[in-house]
FIDREN-345860 format. One line per field, with one value per residue: residue number from 1; residue in one letter; x negated, y, z negated of N, C-alpha, C in turn. Coordinates in steps of 0.2 Angstrom, whole numbers, plus 5000, padded with zeros to 4 digits. Atoms other than C-alpha are relative to their C-alpha. Layout:
BEGIN
k <- (NUM, ...)
r <- (A, ...)
nc1 <- (X, ...)
nc2 <- (Y, ...)
nc3 <- (Z, ...)
cac1 <- (X, ...)
cac2 <- (Y, ...)
cac3 <- (Z, ...)
cc1 <- (X, ...)
cc2 <- (Y, ...)
cc3 <- (Z, ...)
END
This chain:
BEGIN
k <- (1, 2, 3, 4, 5, 6, 7, 8, 9, 10, 11, 12, 13, 14, 15, 16, 17, 18, 19, 20, 21, 22, 23, 24, 25, 26, 27, 28, 29, 30, 31, 32, 33, 34, 35, 36, 37, 38, 39, 40, 41, 42, 43, 44, 45, 46, 47, 48, 49, 50, 51, 52, 53, 54, 55, 56, 57, 58, 59, 60, 61, 62, 63, 64, 65, 66, 67, 68, 69, 70, 71, 72, 73, 74, 75, 76, 77, 78, 79, 80, 81, 82, 83, 84, 85, 86, 87, 88, 89, 90, 91, 92, 93, 94, 95, 96, 97, 98, 99, 100, 101, 102, 103, 104, 105, 106, 107, 108, 109, 110, 111, 112, 113, 114, 115, 116, 117, 118, 119, 120, 121, 122, 123, 124, 125, 126, 127, 128, 129, 130, 131, 132, 133, 134, 135, 136, 137, 138, 139, 140, 141, 142, 143, 144, 145, 146, 147, 148, 149, 150, 151, 152, 153, 154, 155, 156, 157, 158, 159, 160, 161, 162, 163, 164, 165, 166, 167, 168)
r <- (X, X, X, X, X, X, X, X, X, X, X, X, X, X, X, X, X, X, X, X, X, X, X, X, X, X, X, X, X, X, X, X, X, X, X, X, X, X, X, X, X, X, X, X, X, X, X, X, X, X, X, X, X, X, X, X, X, X, X, X, X, X, X, X, X, X, X, X, X, X, X, X, X, X, X, X, X, X, X, X, X, X, X, X, X, X, X, X, X, X, X, X, X, X, X, X, X, X, X, X, X, X, X, X, X, X, X, X, X, X, X, X, X, X, X, X, X, X, X, X, X, X, X, X, X, X, X, X, X, X, X, X, X, X, X, X, X, X, X, X, X, X, X, X, X, X, X, X, X, X, X, X, X, X, X, X, X, X, X, X, X, X, X, X, X, X, X, X)
nc1 <- (5002, 4995, 4998, 5002, 4994, 4999, 4998, 5006, 5002, 5006, 5005, 5003, 5006, 4997, 4998, 5005, 5002, 4996, 5001, 5007, 5000, 4995, 5004, 5005, 4998, 4999, 5006, 5003, 4996, 5001, 5006, 5000, 4997, 5005, 5006, 4997, 5000, 5007, 5004, 4995, 5001, 4994, 5000, 4997, 4993, 4997, 5000, 4996, 4993, 4999, 5000, 4993, 4996, 5002, 4998, 4993, 5000, 5001, 4994, 4994, 5001, 4998, 4993, 4997, 5001, 4998, 5006, 5001, 5005, 5004, 5002, 4994, 5000, 5006, 5002, 5006, 5007, 4999, 4998, 4998, 5006, 5006, 5006, 4999, 5001, 5007, 5002, 4998, 5004, 5007, 5000, 5000, 5006, 5005, 4997, 5001, 5007, 5001, 4995, 5002, 4998, 4993, 4999, 5002, 4994, 4995, 5002, 5001, 4993, 4997, 5003, 4997, 4994, 5000, 5003, 4994, 4994, 5001, 4999, 4993, 4996, 5002, 4997, 4994, 4996, 4992, 5000, 4999, 5006, 5006, 4999, 5002, 5007, 5003, 4999, 5006, 5007, 5001, 5001, 5007, 5005, 4999, 5003, 5007, 5003, 5000, 5006, 5006, 5001, 5002, 5007, 5004, 5001, 5004, 5007, 5001, 4999, 4996, 5001, 4995, 5001, 4996, 4999, 5006, 5001, 4997, 4993, 5000)
nc2 <- (4999, 4999, 5006, 5000, 5002, 5007, 5002, 5001, 4994, 4998, 5000, 4994, 4999, 4998, 4993, 4996, 5000, 4995, 4993, 4998, 5001, 4994, 4994, 5001, 4998, 4992, 4997, 5000, 4995, 4993, 4998, 4999, 4994, 4995, 5000, 4998, 4993, 4997, 5002, 5000, 5006, 5004, 5006, 4999, 4999, 5006, 5005, 4997, 5002, 5007, 5000, 4999, 5006, 5004, 4997, 5002, 5007, 5002, 4997, 5004, 5005, 4997, 4999, 5007, 5004, 4996, 4997, 4993, 4999, 4997, 4994, 4995, 4993, 4998, 4995, 5003, 5000, 5001, 5007, 5002, 5004, 4996, 5002, 4998, 4993, 4999, 5002, 4996, 4993, 5001, 5002, 4995, 4996, 5003, 4999, 4993, 4998, 5000, 5004, 5006, 5002, 5002, 5006, 5004, 5001, 5004, 5007, 5003, 5002, 5005, 5006, 5001, 5002, 5007, 5004, 5000, 5004, 5007, 5002, 4999, 5005, 5007, 5000, 5001, 5004, 4996, 4999, 4993, 4996, 5003, 4997, 4993, 4999, 5003, 4995, 4994, 5002, 4999, 4993, 4997, 5003, 4996, 4993, 5001, 5000, 4993, 4995, 5002, 4998, 4993, 4999, 5003, 4995, 4994, 5002, 5001, 5007, 5000, 5006, 5001, 5000, 5005, 5007, 5003, 4998, 5005, 4998, 4994)
nc3 <- (4993, 4995, 4997, 4993, 4996, 5000, 5007, 5004, 5003, 4999, 5005, 5002, 4995, 4994, 5002, 5000, 4993, 4996, 5002, 4998, 4992, 4999, 5001, 4996, 4993, 5001, 5000, 4993, 4997, 5001, 4998, 4993, 4999, 5002, 4995, 4994, 5001, 5000, 4994, 4994, 4996, 4999, 5004, 5007, 5000, 4998, 5005, 5005, 4998, 5001, 5008, 5002, 5000, 5005, 5006, 5000, 5000, 5007, 5003, 4999, 5005, 5007, 5000, 4999, 5006, 5005, 5004, 5000, 4995, 5004, 4996, 4998, 5002, 5001, 4995, 4996, 5003, 5007, 5000, 5006, 5002, 5001, 4996, 4993, 5001, 4999, 4994, 4995, 5000, 4998, 4993, 4997, 5001, 4996, 4993, 4998, 4998, 4993, 4997, 5000, 5007, 5001, 4997, 5005, 5005, 4997, 4999, 5008, 5002, 4997, 5003, 5006, 4999, 4999, 5006, 5005, 4997, 5000, 5007, 5002, 4997, 5002, 5006, 5000, 4996, 4998, 4993, 4998, 5002, 4996, 4993, 5000, 5001, 4994, 4995, 5002, 4999, 4992, 4999, 5003, 4996, 4994, 5002, 5000, 4993, 4998, 5003, 4998, 4993, 5001, 5002, 4995, 4994, 5002, 5002, 5007, 5001, 5006, 5004, 5004, 5008, 5004, 4996, 4998, 4993, 4996, 4999, 4997)
cac1 <- (4546, 4556, 4566, 4560, 4573, 4569, 4574, 4556, 4548, 4533, 4517, 4509, 4494, 4506, 4514, 4498, 4492, 4506, 4504, 4485, 4488, 4502, 4490, 4475, 4485, 4490, 4472, 4467, 4481, 4477, 4458, 4461, 4472, 4459, 4445, 4456, 4459, 4440, 4434, 4449, 4445, 4459, 4454, 4459, 4476, 4479, 4474, 4483, 4499, 4496, 4493, 4510, 4517, 4506, 4512, 4530, 4527, 4521, 4534, 4547, 4540, 4541, 4559, 4563, 4557, 4564, 4546, 4542, 4532, 4516, 4514, 4531, 4531, 4513, 4505, 4493, 4476, 4484, 4484, 4491, 4476, 4461, 4448, 4457, 4458, 4439, 4436, 4447, 4438, 4421, 4426, 4432, 4417, 4406, 4417, 4415, 4396, 4396, 4407, 4396, 4398, 4417, 4417, 4407, 4420, 4433, 4424, 4420, 4439, 4444, 4431, 4437, 4454, 4450, 4441, 4456, 4469, 4460, 4459, 4477, 4483, 4473, 4483, 4500, 4512, 4527, 4530, 4536, 4520, 4508, 4516, 4514, 4496, 4492, 4499, 4488, 4474, 4476, 4478, 4462, 4452, 4458, 4454, 4437, 4433, 4438, 4427, 4413, 4415, 4415, 4399, 4391, 4395, 4386, 4371, 4374, 4371, 4384, 4379, 4393, 4394, 4409, 4410, 4396, 4388, 4396, 4414, 4409)
cac2 <- (5926, 5930, 5916, 5912, 5909, 5891, 5890, 5888, 5900, 5911, 5908, 5922, 5920, 5922, 5938, 5945, 5941, 5950, 5965, 5966, 5963, 5977, 5990, 5983, 5985, 6003, 6007, 6002, 6012, 6028, 6027, 6025, 6040, 6050, 6045, 6048, 6066, 6068, 6060, 6061, 6044, 6034, 6018, 6025, 6030, 6014, 6003, 6014, 6011, 5992, 5994, 6001, 5985, 5975, 5986, 5983, 5964, 5963, 5975, 5964, 5950, 5960, 5964, 5946, 5940, 5955, 5962, 5980, 5988, 5994, 6007, 6014, 6033, 6034, 6049, 6044, 6039, 6036, 6018, 6009, 5997, 6007, 5996, 6000, 6019, 6019, 6009, 6021, 6037, 6029, 6022, 6039, 6048, 6035, 6037, 6056, 6056, 6052, 6043, 6028, 6027, 6028, 6014, 6004, 6007, 6001, 5985, 5983, 5985, 5972, 5960, 5963, 5960, 5943, 5937, 5943, 5935, 5919, 5918, 5923, 5911, 5896, 5900, 5898, 5885, 5897, 5896, 5915, 5921, 5909, 5916, 5934, 5931, 5921, 5936, 5949, 5938, 5938, 5957, 5960, 5948, 5959, 5976, 5969, 5965, 5982, 5992, 5980, 5984, 6002, 6001, 5990, 6003, 6016, 6005, 6002, 5984, 5980, 5967, 5959, 5961, 5951, 5937, 5925, 5926, 5910, 5916, 5933)
cac3 <- (3772, 3787, 3796, 3814, 3827, 3827, 3808, 3803, 3791, 3796, 3786, 3776, 3789, 3804, 3796, 3792, 3810, 3818, 3807, 3811, 3830, 3830, 3823, 3833, 3849, 3843, 3840, 3858, 3865, 3855, 3858, 3876, 3876, 3866, 3878, 3893, 3887, 3885, 3901, 3913, 3920, 3927, 3919, 3902, 3907, 3916, 3902, 3889, 3899, 3898, 3879, 3878, 3884, 3872, 3858, 3863, 3864, 3846, 3840, 3847, 3837, 3821, 3826, 3830, 3813, 3803, 3798, 3794, 3808, 3800, 3814, 3814, 3812, 3811, 3822, 3836, 3828, 3811, 3805, 3789, 3788, 3781, 3791, 3807, 3802, 3800, 3816, 3826, 3820, 3823, 3841, 3846, 3839, 3849, 3865, 3864, 3866, 3885, 3898, 3898, 3879, 3881, 3893, 3881, 3868, 3879, 3883, 3863, 3860, 3872, 3865, 3848, 3854, 3861, 3846, 3835, 3847, 3847, 3828, 3826, 3839, 3832, 3816, 3822, 3829, 3832, 3851, 3852, 3843, 3853, 3870, 3866, 3860, 3876, 3886, 3876, 3879, 3898, 3897, 3886, 3898, 3913, 3903, 3899, 3917, 3921, 3909, 3913, 3932, 3928, 3919, 3931, 3945, 3935, 3932, 3914, 3908, 3895, 3882, 3873, 3853, 3848, 3861, 3864, 3880, 3887, 3883, 3889)
cc1 <- (5006, 5002, 4999, 5007, 5001, 5002, 4994, 4998, 4992, 4996, 4998, 4995, 5004, 5002, 4994, 4996, 5004, 4999, 4993, 5000, 5004, 4996, 4994, 5002, 5001, 4993, 4996, 5003, 4997, 4992, 4999, 5003, 4996, 4994, 5002, 5001, 4992, 4997, 5005, 4998, 5006, 5001, 5003, 5007, 5003, 5001, 5004, 5007, 5001, 5000, 5006, 5004, 4998, 5004, 5008, 5001, 4999, 5005, 5006, 5000, 5002, 5007, 5003, 5000, 5001, 4994, 5000, 4994, 4995, 4998, 5005, 4999, 4994, 4998, 4995, 4993, 5001, 5002, 5001, 4994, 4994, 4994, 5002, 5000, 4992, 4997, 5002, 4996, 4993, 5000, 5001, 4995, 4995, 5002, 4999, 4993, 4999, 5005, 4998, 5002, 5008, 5002, 4998, 5005, 5005, 4999, 4999, 5007, 5003, 4996, 5003, 5007, 5000, 4998, 5006, 5006, 4998, 5000, 5007, 5004, 4998, 5004, 5007, 5003, 5006, 4999, 5000, 4994, 4994, 5001, 4998, 4992, 4996, 5000, 4996, 4994, 4998, 4999, 4993, 4995, 5000, 4996, 4992, 4996, 4999, 4996, 4993, 4998, 4998, 4993, 4995, 4999, 4996, 4993, 4999, 5001, 5003, 4999, 5006, 4998, 5004, 5001, 4993, 4999, 5003, 5007, 5000, 5000)
cc2 <- (4999, 4993, 5001, 4997, 4993, 4997, 4999, 5007, 5002, 4999, 5007, 5003, 5002, 5007, 5005, 5001, 5005, 5007, 5003, 5002, 5007, 5007, 4999, 5003, 5008, 5003, 5000, 5005, 5007, 5002, 5001, 5007, 5006, 5001, 5002, 5007, 5003, 5000, 5001, 4995, 4996, 4994, 5001, 5001, 4994, 4995, 5002, 4999, 4993, 4999, 5001, 4994, 4995, 5002, 4998, 4993, 4998, 5003, 4996, 4994, 5001, 5001, 4994, 4997, 5004, 5003, 5007, 5001, 5005, 5007, 5005, 5007, 5003, 5005, 4996, 5001, 4999, 4992, 4999, 4997, 5004, 4998, 5002, 5008, 5002, 4998, 5005, 5007, 4999, 4998, 5007, 5005, 4997, 5002, 5007, 5002, 5000, 4995, 4993, 4997, 4998, 4994, 4994, 4999, 4996, 4992, 4997, 4998, 4994, 4994, 4998, 4997, 4993, 4996, 5000, 4996, 4993, 4997, 5000, 4994, 4992, 4999, 4999, 4994, 5002, 5001, 5008, 5003, 4997, 5003, 5006, 5000, 4997, 5006, 5006, 4998, 5001, 5008, 5003, 4997, 5005, 5007, 4999, 4999, 5007, 5005, 4997, 5002, 5007, 5002, 4998, 5004, 5005, 4997, 4998, 4992, 4999, 4993, 4999, 5000, 4997, 4993, 4997, 5000, 4995, 5002, 5007, 4999)
cc3 <- (5004, 5004, 5008, 5003, 5000, 4993, 4996, 4996, 5003, 4994, 4998, 5005, 5006, 4999, 5000, 5007, 5004, 4997, 5002, 5008, 5002, 5000, 5004, 5007, 5000, 5000, 5007, 5004, 4998, 5001, 5007, 5002, 4998, 5005, 5007, 5001, 5001, 5006, 5006, 5005, 5000, 4996, 4993, 5000, 5003, 4995, 4994, 5001, 4999, 4993, 4998, 5000, 4995, 4993, 4999, 4999, 4992, 4996, 5000, 4996, 4993, 5000, 4999, 4993, 4994, 4995, 5001, 5005, 4996, 5004, 5001, 4996, 4999, 5007, 5004, 4996, 4993, 4999, 4992, 4997, 5000, 5005, 5007, 5001, 5001, 5007, 5006, 5000, 5003, 5008, 5004, 5000, 5005, 5007, 5002, 5002, 5008, 5004, 5000, 4993, 4999, 5004, 4996, 4995, 5003, 5001, 4993, 4998, 5003, 4997, 4993, 5000, 5001, 4995, 4995, 5002, 4999, 4993, 4998, 5004, 4998, 4993, 5000, 5005, 5003, 5008, 5003, 4999, 5005, 5008, 5000, 4999, 5006, 5006, 4999, 5002, 5007, 5002, 4998, 5005, 5006, 4998, 5000, 5006, 5003, 4997, 5002, 5007, 5000, 4998, 5004, 5006, 4998, 4997, 4993, 4999, 4993, 4997, 4995, 4992, 4996, 5003, 5001, 5007, 5005, 5000, 5004, 5008)
END
């Protein structure tokens, strides 16, 4: 296990969480780029830029702890984790059907991020990791609100699929 700056060792669960979140943030970024190209809607460009910041934050943790970056050298839309590869392919296909579907894909991604970040955050006591996860969670909440607002403005009722209705 890599050594943390505090001298403590990261757990296997913390390492797995960082690896997953690095690729999940990459997935969000790459889906938003693909859907932005398909629909030419500013929200996808704006949020994909924000996702770049999220990617850099998680990559910074990987670097800090001397961990290999699972997304390093991967072409856009290519993932080391097979489950994320399948999800990317499905989300781009779903989001390519209509603009409303694309916005729903965005909301789904942000819901998924929030669920995964909460699970990963509850599995760490490492301050540097907790701080990054909290920042990513704030960003995902903002992104979810933005997608929800776009859907609402188009008369689309969005029902959460990953978050319970109270959390949503």
